[in-house]
C-alpha positions in Angstrom: 45.6 19.0 14.4 42.7 18.5 16.8 39.6 19.4 14.9 36.1 20.7 17.0 32.7 22.1 16.2 29.2 21.9 15.3 27.4 22.9 12.6 23.2 22.8 12.6 20.7 22.9 9.5 16.8 23.6 10.9 13.9 23.8 8.5 10.7 25.7 10.0 7.3 23.7 8.9 6.3 24.5 5.2 6.3 22.4 2.1 8.6 20.8 -0.5 7.7 20.6 -4.0 9.0 17.3 -6.6 8.3 17.5 -10.2 7.8 13.8 -10.4 7.4 12.3 -14.0 4.1 13.6 -14.7 3.0 17.1 -15.1 1.4 17.8 -11.9 3.6 18.7 -9.5 4.0 16.9 -5.5 3.7 18.6 -2.4 5.1 17.4 0.6 4.5 19.0 3.8 6.6 19.0 6.4 6.8 19.7 10.5 10.6 20.1 11.1 13.7 18.9 9.8 17.4 19.2 10.6 20.7 18.0 10.2 23.4 18.3 13.0 27.1 17.7 12.4 30.0 17.7 15.4 33.4 16.8 15.6 34.9 16.6 18.8 37.8 14.4 20.2 35.6 11.5 19.9 35.1 11.5 16.7 32.5 12.9 14.2 28.6 12.3 14.5 25.8 13.3 12.0 22.4 13.4 13.2 19.5 14.1 11.0 15.5 14.0 11.3 12.6 14.9 9.5 8.9 14.5 10.0 6.9 15.0 6.9 3.1 15.4 8.7 0.6 12.7 7.4 3.7 10.8 5.1 6.2 9.8 7.9 9.3 10.4 9.5 12.8 9.6 8.8 16.4 9.6 10.9 19.9 9.1 10.7 22.5 8.5 12.6 26.0 8.3 11.2 29.1 8.1 13.6 32.9 7.8 12.6 35.0 7.3 16.0 38.4 8.6 16.5 38.0 10.5 12.8 40.9 13.1 12.3 41.8 15.0 9.2 43.7 12.7 6.2 42.7 9.5 7.9 42.2 6.7 5.3 39.4 5.1 4.4 40.7 1.9 4.9 41.3 3.0 8.8 38.3 4.6 9.6 35.7 3.1 11.6 32.1 3.7 10.3 29.0 3.0 12.6 25.2 4.1 12.0 21.1 3.6 11.6 19.2 4.8 9.2 14.8 4.5 10.1 12.1 5.7 8.0 8.2 4.9 8.4 5.8 6.2 5.4 2.0 5.7 6.5 0.8 7.8 3.1 1.7 5.9 -0.5 -0.7 7.8 -2.7 2.2 9.8 -3.8 3.3 6.5 -5.6 0.7 6.8 -8.1 2.1 9.7 -9.4 5.4 8.1 -9.8 4.3 5.0 -11.3 1.6 5.7 -13.5 0.4 1.8 -14.1 -0.8 1.3 -10.8 -3.5 3.5 -8.8 -5.2 3.6 -5.0 -2.1 3.0 -3.4 -2.0 2.0 0.5 0.2 0.5 3.3 2.8 1.2 5.8 6.4 0.9 4.7 9.0 0.5 7.3 13.0 0.6 6.8 15.5 0.0 9.3 18.8 -0.2 8.2 22.6 -0.6 10.4 25.8 0.1 9.2 29.4 -0.7 10.7 32.7 -1.7 9.1 35.2 1.2 7.7 34.5 3.6 5.2 36.5 1.6 2.7 34.4 -1.4 3.3 31.4 -0.8 5.0 29.0 -3.6 6.0 24.9 -3.4 5.8 22.2 -5.3 7.7 18.4 -4.1 7.9 15.0 -4.5 7.2 12.4 -2.9 4.4 8.9 -4.1 4.7 5.6 -3.3 3.4 2.4 -3.9 5.5 -1.4 -3.8 4.7 -0.7 -3.1 1.3 -3.4 -2.7 -1.6 -3.1 -1.3 -5.3 -5.1 -1.1 -8.1 -3.3 -1.8 -11.6 -6.2 -0.6 -14.5 -4.2 -2.0 -17.1 -4.6 -5.4 -16.0 -8.2 -4.5 -14.6 -7.4 -6.0 -11.0 -7.0 -5.0 -7.4 -4.4 -6.3 -5.4 -4.9 -6.4 -1.4 -3.4 -8.0 1.5 -0.1 -7.5 -0.3 2.9 -7.8 2.6 6.3 -7.5 1.2 9.9 -7.8 3.4 13.3 -7.5 2.4 15.7 -8.2 5.3 19.5 -7.9 4.7 22.1 -10.4 6.8 25.3 -9.6 8.4 26.5 -12.2 5.8 25.6 -10.2 2.8 22.6 -12.1 1.7 19.2 -10.6 0.8 16.1 -12.5 1.8 13.4 -11.3 0.8 9.2 -12.3 0.9 6.4 -11.3 -0.7 2.6 -12.1 -0.7 -0.6 -10.7 -2.2 -4.1 -11.4 -2.8 -6.0 -10.6 -6.1 -9.8 -12.7 -6.9 -10.1 -15.2 -5.4 -6.7 -16.2 -5.0 -3.2 -15.6 -3.5 0.3 -15.4 -4.6 3.9 -15.9 -2.3 7.0 -15.1 -3.7 10.2 -16.3 -1.3 13.9 -15.6 -2.6 17.5 -14.8 -2.1 19.9 -12.7 -3.4 23.9 -12.5 -3.1 25.0 -9.1 -3.4 28.3 -10.4 -5.4 29.7 -9.4 -8.8 32.5 -11.7 -9.1 29.5 -14.5 -8.9 27.0 -13.1 -10.9 24.5 -11.8 -8.0 23.4 -15.3 -7.2 19.8 -15.1 -7.3 17.2 -17.9 -6.3 13.2 -17.3 -6.1 10.2 -19.5 -5.5 6.8 -18.5 -6.7 3.8 -20.2 -6.1 -0.1 -19.1 -6.2 -3.5 -20.4 -6.4 -6.4 -19.0 -8.6 -4.2 -15.6 -8.7 -6.6 -13.1 -10.8 -3.7 -11.8 -13.2 -6.0 -10.3 -15.6 -9.8 -9.1 -15.3 -10.9 -7.3 -18.5 -13.9 -7.6 -20.7 -11.8 -9.6 -23.4 -10.1 -11.8 -21.1 -10.1 -12.8 -17.1 -7.0 -15.0 -16.2 -6.5 -16.9 -13.1 -2.8 -18.0 -12.3 -1.5 -21.1 -10.0 2.2 -21.0 -11.0 4.7 -23.5 -9.1 8.0 -21.9 -9.9 11.7 -22.5 -8.7 14.2 -20.0 -10.8 17.9 -20.1 -9.9 20.4 -17.2 -11.7 23.9 -17.2 -12.2 26.1 -15.0 -14.3 24.2 -15.6 -17.5 22.8 -18.5 -16.6 18.9 -18.7 -15.6 17.8 -22.2 -14.4 
């Protein structure tokens, strides 16, 4: 039987409150937010958008071409995209007590295709111009740039760089999310005079040069 229709949910400007992990609640102002579900002869579609004022924006678009009731997940194709940008990251300090004074711009852009039974993902998540204070170590991270990219062959490449004190640290790696092979992970860590601790009782500069490989229960 044919199924046709549209459903919408719209939120007017207001405020969302999250309890977080501390006793102090987190309040997020939003200018607009909405979700629309459409079912017609072309299939089913979901569109969602949210504008959280100073915090950032998010958008989701998912499509199930030629969807019909009872169609198996192995037969049902899916395509879609998820995008998000966060410009104000200070709230992270309320969720992670070990860090303070968090700054940076967070961006995510992911695409999905394949079938409901076997979706394939490709996308990127990045942090640019980041900074944070770690009071327990007495250090301030600056020029923090992180990027993780998922390729169509299901490998995830990641890169991170940061400065602390007189030095810097870089991390490169690749992860294969395959349970059968134990989620193989390769990581290369290089740095010079990276300030790891700056306390009255200790000052530590690190210049690591490490290569790490993990698969199943083996670490090299």
